[in-house]
N, C-alpha and C positions, 0 to 999 in steps of 0.2 A: 606366727605364720612364717614358713620358710621363705627365704629370699633367694632369687636367682639373678646372676649377673652374666653378661656377655662380654667376651674378649675377642678382638679382631687383630690379627697380625697381617697387614696388607703390604705386599711387596711387588716388585716389578715382574716377578715370575709367577707367584701364586699367592693366594689368600687363605689364611687359616682362621677358623672360628672355634671357640670353645665356650661351653656353658658350665658353670659350676655353682654350687649352692653356698650358703653362708657358713657351712662347716668344711668347705674345701672339697666336697665330693664332685667329681667330674660327671656331668650328666650327658654330655654329647660333644663330639668334635667333628670337624669336617674340613677338607681341603678343596679349594676351587681355583679359579683363574685369577690373574692379576687384578688388583684394585688401585694401582698407581695411576691416577687420572691424568698425570702429565704425559703418560705413555699412550693411554687408550681412550682418554676422554671421560668426562663426568658421567654421562649416561651409561656407558659400558662399565665403568667402575662401580656405580651404584647397583647395577643389575648383578654384577659378580658378587658383591657383598650380600645382596638379597639371596642369591642362590646358595651361598655357603652357610648363611644363617638358617635358612629354611632346612637345609640338609642336616645341620647339627641339631636343630630343634626337633626334627622328626625322630631322631635317635633317642630323645629324652623320654618319650612317652608321656610328657607332661603338657597339659593344655595351658598356654599362656599367651595373652594378647601382647604384652610387652615385658621387657625385663625391668627389674628394679633399678639397675644401672648398667651402663655399657661403656667400654673404653676401646677406642680405635687407635692403634698405632700403625700409621700408614707411611710407607716410603715416599720421600719427596716433600713431606710436610716440614716447612722451615720458617713459616711466617704466620702472622695472625690471619692473613687472607686465606692461606692454605687451610688453617684450622676451621675457619668459617665455612669453606666449601665442603669439607668433610663432615662437619657437624650438620649442615643442611641435608646432606645425603642421608645421614642417620635419622634425622627428623622426618624426612620424606618416607623412610622405611618404618617409622614408628617403633624404633628399636627400644627406646626408653624415654621417660619424661625428660624434657629439655635440660633441666638443671642437673640431671644425673648422667649426662652424656659427656664423656671426656675424649679429647683428641690430642694426639701429639705424634712426633716422629717415631719410626719403628725402633730406633736405638734406645729410646726411653723404656719401651716395654722389654727390650733385650736386657737392660740393666735390672728391671724389676723382676724378671724371671731368673736371670743369671745368679742373683744373690738372694732370691726368695723374698724380695721386698726390702732387704737391708740397704742402707746407704753405701756407696762405694763407686767403683768404676767398672765399665765394661769395654772391652776391645773386641770389635767385630772384624773378622777377616774372612769374608765370603767372596762373592763376585766383586764387591767393593769393600773398602775398609773405613773404619771410623772409630773414634774413642769418645766416650761420654761418661761423665760422672755427676753424681748428686750427693750432697752431704746431708747430715741429719737436720740442718736448718732449712733444707729445701733449695739451697743454691745449686745451680748446675753450670757445667762448662763442657764444651765440645772442642776437640782438637782433631784435625784431619777431617776426612769425610767430605772433601770438596769436589768429589767426582773424578772421573778418569782423566780429564784434561788438566786438572789443577793439583790434586793431591789424593792419590789412591794407593800409595806405597804399601806393600805387604799383602795386598788383595790378590785374589785369584786372577783377576783381569791384569793387574800389574805384572804378576809372575808370568802370565801368558805372553804379554808384550815383551818382557825381558828375555823370554825364551827365544822368541823370533829375532830379537835384536842380536842376541848372542850367536845364533845360527848364521845370520848374515855377516856379522863381524868376523867370525871364524872363516867363513867362505871367502871373503875378500882380503883376508890377511891382516885385518885390524887387531885381532886378538889371537891368543893361543887356541889350539884345538880344543874342542869340547864335544862331548857325546850328545849335546843338544842339537848339533847339526843333523846327524842322521835320524835322531828320534823325532825332531820336528818335521823333517821331510816325510818320514814314515807315517806320522800321525795325520798329517794333512794330505797324505796320498799324492805327494809331488815327486816327480822323477828327478828334478834338479831345483836348486835354490832360486834360480832366475824366475821360476813360476810363482814365487811367494807373493810378489807384488800384485799379480792378477788375483790371487786367492784372497788377499787382504783387502785390496782397494776396489777392484772391479766387481768381485763377488760379494763385497761388503760383509765381512765377517762380523757377527754380532758380538756384544760384550760377553754373552754367555759362551759363545763358541771360542772366543779368545781365552776366557777363563778356564776352559776345559783343557788347555795346554799346561796349566799350573802343576798337575801331578808329575809331568815330565821333569820339571826343575827339581821337585822334591825327591823324586826317585834317583835322579842323577847325583844330587847332592849326597844322598845316603850312600851312594857307591863311590864317593870321593872325588867327583868331578869338581875341579877347582873353580871354574866359572860359575857353576850352579851354586856352590857353597857361598861364593861372594854375593850372588843375587839374594839368596836366602838371608844371609846375615845383614845385608843392606836393608831389606824390607823389615826385618825384626828390629834392627836398630831404630828405624824411623818410628815404628809402632811403640817401642819402649819410650822414646822421647815424647810421644803424644801422651802416654800414660803419666809420665813424670810431670808434664805441663798441667794436666788436669788435676793431679794430686796437689800440686803447689797452689793452683788457683783456688782450690776448695779446702785448703788446710787439712789434707788427708795424709800428711807425711807419716804420722805416727800410728794411725789407725786405718791403714789402707787395705781394702779388699778388692781384688781384681778378678773379674770373671772373663773368661775367654770363650768366644763363640764364633761359629762360622766354619765353612768347609775346609779352609786352610789348616785350622787347628785340629780337624778330624784326622789329619795325618799322624797324630799321636805324639809320643814322647820326643821324637826327633825335633819337632817344631816347638812343642810346649816347653821342654826343658831349656831350649835356647831362649825362648821368650821370657821364661821365669828368671834365667840368669841375667839377661840384659835389664829387666825391670828392677831386679834386686840390687844391681850395681848402683842404681840411682835411688832406689827406695828400699833400703835393707829390711824394713819391717813390713813390707807389702806381702800379703798372702795371695798367692796366685792359684786359681782353680778353674776347672771347666764349669760351664753353666750348670746350675742346679735344676732349673726349670726352663722349659721352652718359652720363647717370647710371647706366644699366644696366651700362656698361663700367666705370664707377667702382666698382660693387659687385664686379665680377670682380677688379679690382686689389686691393681690400680682402681678397678671398678668397685671392688669391695671397700677399698680405702675411702672412696668418696662417700660411702654409706657409714663410715666410721666402724667398719667391721674388720677386725684384725685376727687372722688365724693363729691358733696356738702352735707352739713348736711341734707338738705331736701331729696336729692336722697338716702342717707343712711337710713333715716327714712322709706321711701317707700320700700326700699329693705328689711329692717327688717320686715315690715308688710307682705310683699309678700313671705317671706321664713320662717315664724314662724313655719309652719307645717313640715319643714325639720329638726328642732332642735330635 
């Protein structure tokens, strides 16, 4: 009998669901609203998971009461108490038998997808940043990812903050001129830099709004703006250090694979080549690539793993081809 598994990628902005069978065929996918219960509460998170699962299930054309296994990678999950809360949500929704429901943080599924289930390391640089690795023995380690107030260097949010800092420093004479000053003013629709405090503090710019400034830094750096290049290189230096720490902790120095994922790396070779160079200064044998599969498919692979089902290389290749649009 064919088996079906459910994968959930739940973040602070949106939730993705995917259903695949035991041969890696994608049966249905869907995108919905946030399922980070720290932000929106448990009831709203559970309802958003239900909606996205129902949506994906309707696309399969398959009648099923529950999945053979499910894996939920949810942003903000960092403790056993967090895992218990999310697992109870899954049980309330009757997603799968209790023993076949897995829960972990969203960077775990980013690694599973990024390297198609192989052990290694993933560096995320989206709105936030974090590095996570897992070796063949199942040991794991995380470096960075402590949130915007503690450690988020290299992320879109961090780049956005640095853009505004650079603009204010250039305006008050603390640093050399930078094209970030006029570009930040233009982007925020401000007539003068004195208005930036009202925009940031009084109007309470969100993390997402701040992160939306990050392309300004990348664009200015590409055009040779010295301050922007320094910001980019500082963020990449920090992320490369995180990768090196994880590789050392997990004994992955000689067999290191690193997957890059997140909006910052979508800027292309300008960022990726710099990241590769800084990583390989520390880890000469590390293979650096962009993610092979999206995190939501990574969660499906982890669900299959719990059933002792491992896709063949050819099945993985087909899965990669069929989910490229989800990356």
